[in-house]
C-alpha positions as CSV (number, residue, x, y, z in Angstrom):
1,M,-4.2,8.3,10.2
2,L,-5.3,11.9,9.3
3,G,-2.9,14.1,7.8
4,K,1.0,14.7,7.8
5,D,1.0,15.3,11.5
6,S,-0.1,12.0,12.1
7,K,2.8,9.7,10.3
8,I,4.0,7.1,12.7
9,K,6.3,8.5,15.0
10,S,9.9,6.3,15.5
11,E,8.7,6.0,19.0
12,D,5.8,4.1,17.9
13,A,7.1,1.9,15.2
14,E,7.8,-1.6,16.1
15,T,10.0,-1.5,12.8
16,I,12.0,1.2,11.1
17,I,13.7,0.2,7.6
18,G,16.3,3.0,7.6
19,S,17.5,4.7,4.5
20,G,20.3,3.3,4.4
21,V,19.2,0.0,4.5
22,K,17.6,-2.8,1.8
23,V,15.2,-5.7,2.4
24,E,14.3,-8.4,0.1
25,G,12.4,-11.1,0.9
26,S,8.5,-11.4,2.6
27,F,8.5,-8.8,5.6
28,N,5.7,-9.7,8.0
29,A,5.1,-7.6,11.0
30,F,2.6,-7.1,13.8
31,G,3.2,-3.6,14.8
32,N,3.6,0.0,12.7
33,V,6.4,0.0,10.1
34,I,8.5,2.9,8.6
35,V,10.3,2.6,6.0
36,K,12.6,4.9,4.4
37,G,14.9,2.8,2.6
38,Q,14.5,0.2,-0.2
39,L,12.0,-2.8,0.4
40,I,11.7,-5.5,-2.3
41,G,9.2,-8.6,-2.0
42,S,6.2,-8.3,0.2
43,L,5.1,-6.4,3.3
44,E,2.3,-7.4,5.3
45,T,1.6,-5.5,8.6
46,Q,-1.6,-5.7,11.0
47,S,-0.9,-2.2,11.7
48,D,0.3,1.0,10.2
49,L,2.5,1.5,7.1
50,S,4.5,4.8,6.6
51,L,6.8,5.4,3.8
52,R,9.1,8.4,3.9
53,D,9.8,10.4,1.2
54,T,13.3,8.9,0.7
55,G,11.8,5.0,0.7
56,V,11.3,2.5,-2.1
57,I,8.8,-0.2,-2.0
58,E,8.7,-2.9,-4.9
59,A,6.2,-5.5,-3.5
60,D,2.8,-5.7,-2.8
61,I,1.3,-4.2,0.1
62,K,-1.4,-5.2,3.1
63,A,-1.6,-3.0,6.0
64,K,-4.3,-1.4,8.2
65,N,-3.4,2.2,7.2
66,A,-0.6,4.2,5.1
67,F,1.0,6.8,4.7
68,I,2.8,7.4,1.5
69,A,5.4,9.8,0.5
70,G,8.1,7.4,-1.5
71,E,7.8,5.4,-4.3
72,I,5.8,1.9,-4.6
73,K,6.0,-0.6,-7.6
74,G,3.1,-2.9,-6.5
75,N,-0.3,-3.2,-5.1
76,L,-1.5,-1.9,-2.0
77,G,-4.4,-3.8,0.1
78,I,-5.1,-1.2,2.8
79,E,-8.2,-2.2,5.3
80,E,-8.8,1.6,6.3
81,K,-7.5,4.7,4.8
82,I,-4.3,5.5,2.6
83,E,-2.9,8.8,2.5
84,L,-0.4,10.0,-0.6
85,A,1.5,13.0,0.1
86,S,2.7,15.3,-2.6
87,T,6.1,13.4,-3.1
88,A,4.4,10.2,-3.6
89,K,4.6,7.8,-6.6
90,V,2.6,4.5,-6.9
91,F,2.6,2.1,-9.7
92,G,-0.1,-0.4,-8.9
93,D,-3.7,-1.2,-7.8
94,I,-5.1,0.3,-4.5
95,N,-7.6,-1.4,-2.3
96,C,-9.2,0.8,0.6
97,R,-12.1,2.4,2.3
98,V,-10.5,5.9,2.2
99,L,-8.0,7.5,-0.6
100,T,-6.5,10.9,0.4
101,I,-4.4,12.4,-2.8
102,E,-2.1,15.6,-2.4
103,E,-1.9,17.5,-5.5
104,G,1.8,16.2,-7.1
105,A,1.2,12.9,-6.1
106,I,1.6,10.4,-9.2
107,L,-0.7,7.3,-9.2
108,N,-0.8,5.1,-11.7
109,G,-3.1,2.0,-11.4
110,R,-6.6,1.1,-10.5
111,C,-8.1,2.0,-7.9
112,K,-11.3,0.5,-5.6
113,V,-12.1,3.1,-2.6
114,G,-15.0,2.3,-0.4
115,G,-17.4,-0.4,0.1
116,E,-16.8,-3.7,1.6
117,F,-12.4,-4.3,1.8
118,S,-11.1,-6.8,-0.1
119,N,-7.7,-8.0,0.4
120,N,-7.1,-9.2,-3.2
121,S,-6.8,-5.8,-4.9
122,R,-7.1,-7.8,-8.6
123,E,-10.5,-9.3,-8.0
124,K,-10.8,-11.6,-10.9
125,K,-14.6,-12.7,-11.9
126,K,-14.7,-16.3,-13.2
127,L,-16.4,-16.4,-16.3
128,K,-18.7,-19.2,-17.5
129,E,-18.5,-20.5,-20.6
130,E,-22.0,-21.5,-21.8
131,P,-22.1,-24.0,-24.9
132,A,-23.4,-23.0,-28.1
133,D,-27.2,-22.9,-28.7
134,L,-27.1,-25.0,-31.9
135,D,-30.8,-24.7,-32.3
């Protein structure tokens, strides 16, 4: 995905959630997904996600690539590239290899960009408690 012209076309999408549609629950797909409506729960696809400017997602997301023009409340674990359009509003953490942000986009969360990809955007470090030295 390299810019606005590379958004998923309707004919290339396996699933389209239309602008008048609200989906709740866990949503899993193998192919490209276009969201113009509302999705609440979780979203995972092995391919690309395109969230259009009318779309709202309240879910943690896993995908190969993502083009975001709508609103997301949730964490994104994207294997390759995330593009945030000027109309994008993201309230959550992002983990990806490449991130592009157009002027005007809103991003409120932590970002981990580049390096090794991890599907867990909130990696927790295990803290080992050491006994106090009483000597």
